[in-house]
C-alpha positions, 0 to 999 in steps of 0.5 A: 502487489500481493493483494488488491486492497478492495473489490474482487481479485481479477481473473487468474488470467489477469494476475501478474506477478509484480517486479520487486526491488529498491526504490531506485530500481522502480521505473517510476518515469514509465509507470507515471509518463505524465509526470515531469522528471522532478516529480518523478524524483520527489516520489523517489524521495518520499519513498526513500523517507518511508523506508527510513522510518521502517523497522531496523533491518526491514528489507521488504522490497517495493513492488510495481506492475510489469505492465503499466496502463496509462489510463485504464478502462474501469475495472471490477478490481483495484489495480496496484501500480506501485507500493510497498507493504510489509508485515511485522510478525508478533507472537502466536501467529499474530501480525501488523501489515502496513501498506502504501500504494498508487492504484488504478481504482475500479473506476479508472482513477489514480489514487493513493492508498495507505492502511494498517491492518491486523490479523483477524481473531473473529469467530469468522475468519476474515483474514485481516482487518484494516484498522486505519486507512487513507485513500486519496483520489488523484484529480489533476495528475499533477496532484500524485506527489502531494497524495503519495506524500500525505499517504507516506506521512500517515504510514510514518504516523502509524509507525510512530504509534505502538507496533502492537497488533492488540493495541490496534485491534482495541482501537478498531474495537475488534475481538482480542486475539485468542490464546 
């Protein structure tokens, strides 16, 4: 993925460019070998629903790791297995970013994370700010599909809200965009 959502970045020798493509190209059975075929297909169906609610003409591909680890050791960063993030640009260098991903947490647990963030206009540049987020740790391996579905539903709700970074900045009590 383009960035770990939490924690430090891994050392440069551990950064791997993800594979990208349509949801039907993602090797979900290899990424989640513990899931039965019906659950793999359920993940695909949820991902297709996400594709359907994105902006007209959106072509942002899904991304996945090229080297999945079934159960990692705890890491000092979040490792993204699979997901999508897409940016909607606004005028004057402003943007909204929407994220839905399945990750290995720093403690080695599987989780689903979703977020909406905005460009930073603070005096000290923070690059972006998460203005709303959802993080669901997957306890039993068979709870991945409900967690991913909840993340996708939250993402759909954010997409139904105003797609206006100023609106989200105000909701999060962040400084307004500077002219």
